[in-house]
N, C-alpha and C positions, 0 to 999 in steps of 0.2 A: 647888078651884083656878080660877085663870081658864082665861080659854080665849087658847093665844097665836095662836089665827085675828085678824083687825083682822074688825068686826061688817063693814062693808061691802064691795064690791070693786064698783067702778068697771070697765067694760070697754069699748074705746074702740074702737070698730073702724073700721080707717081706710085710703085710699087717694091714695099722691099730694099726702099732707096741708103738706109738707116748708116752703107757707107759712102754717098755721095751729097744727101741733103744737104750736110751745113756747107759742103762748099758750094751746092747751085745755089742758095741761099746768101751767103754770101756775095754772088758772083751780081746775081737782081741788085744788092745792097751798093755795090761800089759802080756800080754807076751814076754819073756824069750828071740826067736825068733824076728829075727830085719828085717830081709828079707822078706817081705808081701808087696804084694798092698790088700786094702779092698774093693769089688766092691759091693754098695748097689745096686738093683733091690725094683723099688715100684711096687706094683700091684695090683695099684688105692687105695693107700691110701685116706679113706675123715676124719681121726676121726685127723689132726695136723700134724702128726708128720713128713710133709715136714718144717712147723715149728720147729718145735725140731731140726731138722736137720740142718736148716740156723742157728740157735743162739749155735752150737757145732759148727759150720763150724769156726761163729767167731771169736771164742774162740782158734780158731788153737790149735799148740801146737802141730802137727800130722807132727810124723816123721816119719811116708810112708803114703803114695798114698790114697787117701780116693778117688772113686770116686761114685758119685747118679748117677741109666740111670734110 
């Protein structure tokens, strides 16, 4: 029986990355390998990064698991 866990976990740790986070996420999403999850770890952002992540989440279209911690 195939595993329900993704083959690859991409862990992205960031702080105050509001200007770059969308491009970084889109870069992971653009990969040809599709069996992955993206774990975003916020290290205390104060620059509005969360608002960018919320906007991206509302836009949807993520083919893989994206989790923000």
